[in-house]
N, C-alpha and C positions, 0 to 999 in steps of 0.2 A: 209483596214481601215473600210470598209463599215460594216464589219461582227461585229466588236466591237461597232460601232455606233449603230447598229440595236439591239445588246444584251443589252447595256446600255438603250437604248429607252424602250425595252420591260421589263427589270427587273426593271427599274425606274417606268414605267406606272403601272405595276401589283402591287408593292408595295405601291404606293400612292394610288392606288384604293382600295386596302385591308385596308389600314389605314384609309383613308376617310370613308369607310363604317362602321369601328370599331368606329370612332370617333362620327360618326352621330347615330348610332342604338345602341352601347354598351356602351362605356365608353366616357367620356367627358376629354380628356387629354389637349386639346388645339392645337393651330397650331405649338408650338415649336416642336412638334413630328416630323414635316416634315424636321427639320434641320438634326437629325441623319440619317434619312432615305436618304437624298440626299448625305451626306458624305459616309455614307455605300455603296451607289449605285457607287459612283465614284471610292472608294477603291476597290470594286469587280470588276468593269470593268478594272482597271490598273492590278490587280493581274491575272485576266483572260488573258490578254493580255501578260504578262510576262510568265505566265505558259504555253500558247500555243506556243508563239514564241522563248521561251527560250532565250531572250535577251531583252535588253531596246530598247524602240522606238527611232528611228532617230530623228534628230531635225524637219525634215519636217512631219514625222508621228506625232510627238508630237504636233506640230503646228495644224494638221488636227484634232487629236483626243481632244485636248483642246477646240478648237473652235466649232467643230462640236458637241460635247458632251454639251457645254454650250448652243448652240442654240436648240439642242433638249430638254434639261432640261427646258429650258423657256417655249419653246411651250407646252411641257406636263403640265407645272405648268399653264399656262394660260388656258388651257382646263379644267383643275381640278377646277381652281379658278372660272372660268365661270359657270360650273356645280354646285358648291357649292353655288354660289350666286343665281342661279335660283331655287335651292332647298330651300333656306332661305325664310321664310314667308315675311320678311322685303325686298324682293329683289328690289322693286320699289324704296324704300327709299336710299338703297345701290347705285343704278344706278344713281340717282338724285344727290347724295354726290359725285360720281366719276365724273359726268358732271360738277360739280363746282369747280373741283381742278384746271383745267387749264392745258394747254400743257406743260408749263415750267416745272411744278411740275411732270408731267408724265415722261417727258424725264430726269430729275433727279433722279426719282425713278427707272426707267429702266437702266439708267447707274449704279446706285448703286448695282441691281441685277445682271447686267452682270458682273460688277467688282468681286463681291462676287463669283459667279459661275465659273468664269474663274481662280480666285485665287485658289479655292479648287482643280479644275483639275490640274491646274499648280503644286500645291504643292503636289498633288497625283502622278503625273508622274515625277516630280523632286526628291522627297525624299521617297515616298512609294515604287516606282517601283525598285529601287536599293535594297532596304531591302527585297523586295520578291525574286528578282532575286538572291541575296547573300544566303538567307534562302534556296532556292531551289536547289542551287549548293553545299551548305553543307550537305544536306541531300540525 
């Protein structure tokens, strides 16, 4: 499992850094661009698992992969957001606004992000993995 967690972390980190650099220096698409990158990275990791192992993950493996990838994605995103805030000329105002939010709103926001990330990984391993396996077996 560690191999697939590392490959997701590497792939997701590299694509996020490249897109962030493009967004900062070349084009201004906005942060909505991060959503397709996250979904693509999740699907890439699932397809890599199925193609390498030539089977679907067991229930225990799926549990480890879903929650491990969720934790990795959130950690990577926190680092990226931190660096983007620090690069922003209004960093001090952003930090002051974040301090005024309060712990309860932080908790609600983090629960929302954990739910979204785990749902994407759960759907990827639940529905996309059998599709990839079926396609691999027919070809």
